[in-house]
C-alpha positions, 0 to 999 in steps of 0.5 A: 540486533538493535535494542528492543527498547529502541524499537519499542520507543520508535513505534510509540513515537511514530504512532504517538500511541502506546496502543497502536505501537503494541498492535504493530509490535504484537506486544501487550500495552503494559510491555510497551510501557515498560520498555519505554520507561526502561529506556527513559531511565537509561537515558535519564530523561523524559521522552514523552509528555503525557497529558489528557490521554494524549502523548507527544515527544519532548525535545529530548524525544525528538532527538532520540527519534532521529537517532533511533531511526538511524540506528535501526536502519543501520542495524537492519542493514548490517544483518542483511549484509552479513547474510548476503556475504554468506551467500544466503538469499534468505530472510524477510521480504516485507511488502505492502500493497493497496487493495487492487494490487494486493488482492489481484496482482501480487499474490501469484507473483509472491508465490512464484518468487517464494518457490524460486527462493524458498528461504525468503519469507514474504509478508504481504500487508494489504490496505488502502494506499494511504495506509501502505505509504505510512508503513513504508515511511515508518520502515515497517515495510520494505516496499509498497505497491500503490495505485498512485504516486506518493505525496510523502517527502520521505518516500521515493515513488517509481511507476511500475506498470499501467492499469485501466479502470472501467465501468462495471455493472450488472447485465440488467443495468442501463449502462450495460447496453452502452458500447462506452460510458461518458463521464458526463452521463455517469451522474445520472446513475447510482454509484458505488465507490471506494472509501476516502484514502483509497488510491483508486478513489483519488484517481477516479475523482481526478479523472472526473474533474478533468472531464468537467464532472465534479466528484461530489455531483456523483450519486454516491449511494455506498462507499466500501473499502473492499473490491469484493464487497463492491462487486457483490453490491454491483451484481445486485443491480444497486448501482455501477462501480468504476474499478480495475479490469483485473478485479472483475475478470472472473465475473465478466467471464462468468457473465455476472458482471459487465464491463463498459470502457470509459471514453476517454479511457481511464488509465492509471499507473501502479507505483512502487514506493520505498523510503529514501536513502534506505539500503535495499537488500538483494532479496528486495532487488530480486523481487522487483526484477522478478515482478518486472519480468512477469508483469512484462510477460503479461503485457503490463510494462514495468520499469525498475527504479534506477537506484535498484537496477544495480543491486 
């Protein structure tokens, strides 16, 4: 319902890039430039400074961005409330998730939720925790499920369930013979790890530091952003990885990989993040309640954010 030019301006202002805004909005770059130019003409002011291939907001642009965020938020809230008044449990459900949650936990839940409410249209964006938080902060996602809490002041973070990470290696690897793995012994072996920006990497590095092992002392031979790629390399015997027990469950069952518990155990919380002071539709609240019930049934305790329990 909001002016398209305002939506385009908001995307450019958040990314400070016409190219990235075009990719996010599924528009051509000339169309994005045209919309921003039209808005500048309507407001009779320049919203961006353009110099040396970079753009920045002018003082007027900063004011416009503040109002754009409020207008877009109210527009979305109006659309949702009117649909809910007509009894429709319908519309988009925009979910983001980090790799582990997005690839191994949420897909079945989303499928079952969609089956119960066919008029809802879920969209799942999968990236690392940093990328998910950025999109939630930009309000292009309703919710984000990440593998750590959020440091962003504009986001509310709530624990939703617990996960255990373990050492994973090939059956022929030296660690496969151990009943458990001690952090101090891990630096003796080649390590295949996640990329910078990954919530999993952050949790592992913190665990190592608390155990007295400097993360930089690990013999990191490869860094990858895909859990599937990591499992493939680990299966060759190149090195070990540390990953969620849910990721390698199938390979463990087939015998192509072995899991070795860490001592002390490495436990982490999966968290749900959402923008502060944002209206949450009944569809969003219903999905959280649905996920809570299913994860609890799988012995993964989940707690709904207090702000959403009354929806």
